[in-house]
N, C-alpha and C positions, 0 to 999 in steps of 0.2 A: 212660201204659200203652197198649200196642197192643191193637187190637180182636181178639177171638177170632173164630172162624168163625161162631159164632152171631150175634154183633153185625154182622159183615159181611153175612151172609145177610139179616138183617131190614132193615138199612139199604138193601140193594139191592131186596128184595121190596116195600118200602113207598115206594120212590122215586116222584116224580111222573113222569108219562108223558114229559115233555120232557127228563128227566134223561139224561145220557150215562154215568151211573155204571155200571160193570161189575164183575163179580167173576170170579176165576179159575175155570176148569173144574174144578180140583181141589177147589173148594168147592161149586160148583153140582151136579156129577154125584152125589157121594155123598148130598147133602141131598135131591135129587130122588128118590132111592130110598127115602127115609123116608116114612112116612105123614104126612098133614097134621098130625095130633096130635103125632107124634114130632118134627116140625120146630119145635114150640113148647117142646121140652125142651132146655135148654142142654147138658146132659151128653150126651144122645144125638146131638145135632148135632155137637158137638166130637169125640166118639168116632168117629162115622162118617167125618168128615174126616180124623182122625188115622189110622184104619185104611186109608183109601183111599191116603193118602200113603205108608204103610209097604209097600204091595203093589206 
């Protein structure tokens, strides 16, 4: 099963400093507009990314 935006975000956010893991701007930008608490909510994160991609 593919990872949703929430899983991709947290994998990137918690990566070790030496990791070269990246995420697309279409995931990073909308999530960075959320509050830190909202970033912990799977539905809010996935909705924000979906809305970003639709616009």
